[in-house]
C-alpha positions as MATLAB code, in Angstrom:
seq = 'XXXXXXXXXXXXXXXXXXXXXXXXXXXXXXXXXXXXXXXXXXXXXXXXXXXXXXXXXXXXXXXXXXXXXXXXXXXXXXXXXXXXXXXXXXXXXXXXXXXXXXXXXXXXXXXXXXXXXXXXXXXXXXXXXXXXXXXXXXXXXXXXXXXXXXXXXXXXXXXXXXXXXXXXXXXXXXXXXXXXXXXXXXXXXXXXXXXXXXXXXXXXXXXXXXXXXXXXXXXXXXXXXXXXXXXXXXXXXXXXXXXXXXX';
ca = [
       0.005    0.021   -0.050;
       1.244    3.435   -0.891;
       1.765    6.106    1.816;
      -1.348    8.215    2.569;
      -1.415   11.493    0.649;
      -3.170   14.591    2.039;
      -6.731   15.001    0.798;
      -9.245   17.752    1.165;
      -8.207   21.414    1.452;
      -9.541   24.033    3.847;
     -12.072   22.563    6.285;
     -14.658   24.654    8.115;
     -14.908   25.926   11.630;
     -18.040   24.560   13.320;
     -19.954   26.488   15.980;
     -22.505   24.618   18.182;
     -24.386   27.264   20.196;
     -27.110   26.226   22.765;
     -28.132   23.057   20.822;
     -31.286   21.423   22.259;
     -32.819   18.243   21.007;
     -36.011   16.552   22.355;
     -37.521   13.390   20.958;
     -40.972   12.869   22.411;
     -40.594   13.453   26.038;
     -36.959   12.576   26.110;
     -34.319   15.347   26.272;
     -31.386   14.218   24.190;
     -29.202   17.262   24.142;
     -29.339   20.289   26.498;
     -27.629   23.587   25.784;
     -24.741   22.048   23.922;
     -22.154   24.728   23.097;
     -18.630   24.235   21.785;
     -16.512   25.060   18.689;
     -14.564   22.839   16.422;
     -11.505   24.549   15.025;
     -10.948   24.585   11.262;
      -8.602   21.853   10.176;
      -8.518   20.143   13.537;
      -9.102   16.605   14.754;
     -11.858   17.003   17.264;
     -13.043   14.033   19.287;
     -16.343   13.524   21.070;
     -16.423   11.081   23.928;
     -19.140   10.004   26.326;
     -21.471    7.199   27.482;
     -23.854    5.294   25.354;
     -27.045    7.201   25.123;
     -25.286   10.449   25.918;
     -26.326   12.160   22.611;
     -23.082   11.788   20.632;
     -24.694   10.214   17.504;
     -27.708   12.528   17.858;
     -25.352   15.558   17.707;
     -23.748   14.212   14.537;
     -27.205   13.644   12.984;
     -28.016   17.187   13.924;
     -24.866   18.375   12.160;
     -25.740   16.362    8.984;
     -29.265   17.856    8.899;
     -30.980   14.615    9.866;
     -32.565   15.807   13.113;
     -34.511   19.009   13.953;
     -32.998   21.029   16.782;
     -33.083   24.304   18.659;
     -30.113   26.577   18.913;
     -27.578   27.691   16.405;
     -25.367   25.397   14.410;
     -23.000   27.301   12.074;
     -20.386   25.942    9.596;
     -17.923   28.606    8.626;
     -16.654   27.370    5.290;
     -13.398   28.985    3.882;
     -14.691   29.181    0.302;
     -17.554   28.325   -2.059;
     -16.802   24.532   -1.976;
     -18.602   22.583    0.876;
     -17.689   18.909    0.701;
     -18.812   16.716    3.714;
     -17.888   13.074    4.047;
     -19.479   10.634    6.570;
     -18.329    7.295    7.864;
     -20.900    5.465    9.953;
     -20.197    3.131   12.790;
     -21.360    0.010   10.907;
     -22.876   -1.063    7.589;
     -26.277   -2.873    7.818;
     -27.054   -4.998    4.788;
     -28.154   -8.403    3.765;
     -24.781  -10.436    3.673;
     -26.312  -12.832    1.167;
     -26.409  -10.141   -1.466;
     -23.964  -10.688   -4.347;
     -22.569   -7.208   -3.856;
     -18.890   -6.840   -4.358;
     -16.586   -4.043   -2.854;
     -16.647   -2.421   -6.356;
     -20.434   -2.621   -6.460;
     -20.625   -0.854   -3.090;
     -18.168    1.811   -4.024;
     -20.038    2.330   -7.336;
     -23.383    2.701   -5.471;
     -21.983    5.226   -3.084;
     -19.664    7.259   -5.267;
     -21.267    7.668   -8.652;
     -24.570    8.624  -10.190;
     -24.278    5.900  -12.723;
     -26.203    2.710  -11.654;
     -23.911    0.297   -9.837;
     -24.974   -2.682  -11.987;
     -23.310   -0.881  -14.933;
     -19.978   -1.101  -13.159;
     -17.520    1.662  -12.204;
     -17.555    4.737  -14.484;
     -14.350    5.818  -16.008;
     -14.719    9.229  -14.356;
     -14.725    8.001  -10.813;
     -12.661    4.828  -11.133;
      -9.213    6.475  -10.529;
     -10.504    8.060   -7.288;
     -12.041    4.717   -6.147;
      -8.807    2.894   -6.987;
      -6.856    5.377   -4.997;
      -9.252    5.236   -1.969;
      -9.287    1.480   -1.808;
      -5.405    1.404   -2.128;
      -5.151    3.858    0.840;
      -7.167    1.585    3.124;
      -5.514   -1.543    1.893;
      -8.569   -3.067    0.202;
      -7.573   -2.688   -3.598;
      -6.764   -6.368   -3.777;
     -10.152   -7.333   -2.361;
     -12.280   -5.224   -4.629;
     -13.977   -8.280   -6.257;
     -14.757   -9.861   -2.921;
     -18.422   -9.907   -1.737;
     -19.135   -7.436    1.043;
     -20.840  -10.193    3.008;
     -17.618  -12.322    2.870;
     -15.426   -9.606    4.431;
     -14.561   -9.447    8.024;
     -15.910   -6.634   10.159;
     -12.617   -4.857   10.085;
     -12.489   -5.103    6.166;
     -16.019   -3.692    5.811;
     -14.952   -0.867    8.081;
     -11.964   -0.116    5.835;
     -14.380   -0.017    2.827;
     -16.520    2.448    4.758;
     -13.507    4.630    5.325;
     -12.695    4.386    1.590;
     -16.116    5.647    0.522;
     -15.666    8.524    2.957;
     -12.761    9.714    0.889;
     -14.749   10.348   -2.178;
     -15.038   13.171   -3.046;
     -12.081   14.472   -1.077;
     -13.916   15.933    2.004;
     -13.312   19.306    3.691;
     -15.388   18.183    6.624;
     -15.296   14.455    7.613;
     -17.692   13.050   10.235;
     -16.639    9.770   11.795;
     -18.923    7.724   14.119;
     -16.641    5.294   15.973;
     -14.618    4.220   12.926;
     -12.219    2.189   15.046;
     -14.806   -0.110   16.600;
     -14.430   -3.008   14.158;
     -10.822   -2.395   13.029;
      -8.026   -4.918   13.614;
      -4.456   -3.759   14.317;
      -3.600   -3.321   10.666;
      -6.755   -1.318   10.137;
      -6.009    0.911   13.094;
      -2.668    1.694   11.536;
      -4.394    2.578    8.260;
      -6.847    4.856   10.138;
      -4.087    6.595   12.069;
      -2.253    7.343    8.689;
      -5.471    8.809    7.420;
      -5.878   11.029   10.434;
      -2.334   12.375   10.000;
      -3.103   13.026    6.266;
      -6.351   14.856    7.098;
      -4.623   17.096    9.602;
      -1.839   17.819    7.120;
      -4.330   18.830    4.454;
      -6.479   21.016    6.651;
      -9.481   18.739    6.670;
     -11.828   19.254    9.661;
     -12.587   15.965   11.417;
     -15.279   15.497   13.950;
     -14.736   12.060   15.486;
     -16.912   10.101   17.870;
     -14.745    7.591   19.614;
     -14.758    5.220   22.615;
     -11.102    4.413   22.661;
      -9.769    7.101   25.078;
      -6.120    6.167   24.489;
      -6.516    6.699   20.780;
      -8.246   10.146   21.461;
      -5.415   11.091   23.863;
      -2.837   10.091   21.194;
      -4.382   11.413   18.067;
      -6.953   14.275   18.701;
      -6.237   17.905   18.914;
      -9.199   18.670   21.207;
     -11.882   16.468   22.873;
     -15.401   17.272   24.087;
     -17.132   15.185   26.871;
     -20.844   14.863   26.094;
     -23.568   13.322   28.212;
     -26.590   15.250   27.170;
     -24.687   18.308   28.180;
     -21.147   19.327   27.522;
     -19.146   18.307   30.603;
     -15.676   19.348   29.357;
     -14.014   20.712   26.201;
     -10.207   20.863   26.237;
      -6.940   19.471   24.891;
      -6.901   15.605   25.464;
      -4.135   15.676   28.046;
      -6.165   18.137   30.146;
      -9.537   16.651   29.530;
      -8.981   12.928   29.940;
      -8.197   12.906   33.604;
      -9.608   10.276   35.981;
     -11.811   12.832   37.736;
     -13.315   14.108   34.484;
     -13.852   10.639   33.132;
     -15.528    9.525   36.318;
     -17.945   12.481   36.018;
     -18.582   11.824   32.367;
     -19.338    8.098   32.724;
     -21.152    8.242   35.989;
     -24.943    7.721   36.125;
     -25.620   11.335   37.152;
     -22.845   13.375   35.453;
     -22.317   17.119   36.618;
     -21.295   19.927   34.426;
     -17.962   21.425   35.396;
     -18.454   24.211   37.932;
     -21.777   22.947   39.098;
     -22.513   22.970   42.836;
];
């Protein structure tokens, strides 16, 4: 596999200001406010059910909300990539890696094969995640880690300025984790803004520029070395978390 090359140029700054989200009678998010610096790797950590994925869906325009959510783009181009936590599909389908990439990355129907226009980008994306030699394999025959690599590959096309990652490391093996870390370094070098939900706190400490602790409310927002202390993590993952500074 060739070394990762920088992709995407000039990501946006993101401003979450007083975001509230209620579904039925359940308060999902309450006055969530923090900024994501342009071109940074910004992690979000917190307990299951704490609102992390709901905040991402709010950013992607998939959930109604109150408050102000602003993306400050550096130019007229606004390219957003998204890598979900997992891919749900019928594993018995005769869908190859190429078929999946065609369905996700081109307008031409997937059953007609890869178009010549997007094929070079797909080739490069699959090579970068170490899946080029498995492009003819059925998606259902891949391991969980291999499917996650394919999801990462589709997130590279077109080259994103903002990339949203929902626990991308959850299914990766050691080789896949190394690929992901190379991609993170390339995104940072290219100025891509990355908003990254992650449960592996050691990876966040090692790789993120900033981290927000979210459990319905923002409990902390700081550099990883400052944020990921035992006291703050205990507050974040306790049953009744308290916001910093609360009595």
